[in-house]
N, C-alpha and C positions, 0 to 999 in steps of 0.2 A: 607443488601445485600452485597455479596462477590464481585461479579462483576458487577458493575452497567452501566459502561462505556467500551466496548470493541473494540479495535482498529485492524482494517485489513488491512495492508498494501497489496496492490493488483498490480502485474506486468503483467496481461493478461496471465500469463502462467497456465497450467493445475495444477501443484502443488499449485498455490496461489487459484486457485478455490477450491480446495480439503480443504486448510486451512479455506477459508470462510466458507464451508460447516460445518466443524468441530466448527468453531467460532458460526454459526447459532444454532447449537446443543447446545452449551453452554448458549447461550443467550436464548433460549427457557426455560433451565433449571433454570437459575437464574433470569429470567424477566428482561434480559439486553437490553441495546441499543447497536447497533452496528454502528460504523463510518468506513466506506470503503473509503481509499484513495488510490490514485495513483500519481506517480511523473513522470512527461514529463521532459525531458531534451532537450535543444536545441543542438546546434552543439557544442560539447566541443573542436573542434579542428580550433580555430579562428587563422586566420592569417591576414597579412596586407591588403590582398585584401577582408576581411570579409565584407559581405553585411547583416546587420540586417533583412532585410525584406525576406531573405531566412530561417533566423531563426525563425522570426515569423511565416511563413507558415508552417515550421516543427512543430513547437508547435501546431499549430493550427490543423493539421492533425493527430497528436499523441493525442490529447485532444479528438477529434471527435471518434476516433477508441476507446479509453478508455471509453469515456461516454457511448458509445454503450454497451460494455461489462459490464460495471458496471450496467446499467440500467436492463439488464438481471439478475444479482444478486439481484437486488432491488426488482424484481419481486418474487424471490424465498423467500425473507425475507417477503414480505407483504403477501404472500399467508400462511405463518405459523404465521402472528402475531408479527412479530418482528420489533420494530421500527429502521430504517435504515436512515443514512445521507451518501450523496456522496460528496467526495471532491477531485478535481484534483490540484495538486500543481505544480507550476513551479519551476524545482529544479534545483541547481547547485551541491549538496551533498545529495543524497538520505537519508543516515543515519542520518545526521544531521537534516534534514526536517522531518523525522519521530520522532526523538528525541523531536525536539522543538514543533511539533504538540501535542505530547502525553502530554507533560508537560503542554502546555497551555490549554488543554481540560480536564485534570484531569481524564487521562485514567486510568483504574485500571486493565488492562489486555490487552496485545497484543498478537495477534494469527497470525502467519505467517508462510510460508513455508521456509524451510531450503534451499530449491535448485530451484530458479526461472531460474538461468542462469546456462549453463553448460560449460565445455570444456576450450577452451583458454579464454573465456569472463571470467570465474570466476576466473581464476588465476591471469588475469589481473586488473580487477576490484576489486577484494576482495569480500568478502562476507558480503552482506548487513544485513543478519540474525546475524552473528557474531558480527559486529559492534552494532546493536541495542541491543543485549544481554549484550555486555560489557559495553555499555554506560547508558542504562536505569535504572531507579530505580523501576520500576512496574515489576511485572511478566509477562513473555514471554513464550508463548506456541509455540513451534517450531513443524511443521507438516511435515513429509517426505513423 
């Protein structure tokens, strides 16, 4: 089997939902399993008056929203008979966490959108897709 384990990084954007649908199609054709992950980040702008409780609440809210969206995608996969696992990661570096996760789970293919964030965010934060493509050893399918 060519692609046994497919990883789909999901950022709740419509392009990442589209990438999931493509991954679902690939999984059906190759009888593959999908792992859907999302990375939640706390407050990156810590300062001397930083309160960890606020960070915890932010992560909790982000996780709750992400889980709801991911469960909708899980339902889609279940309806077409594709095995799926959901994973929410607390992250400080999304690219590093995707790379580490893919190595530790022996992922055969990463399917992700090329544009989750747009405008100034993309310029400041850089491209997650580009970082993953540059650093991973497994094939990456970028969806526009």
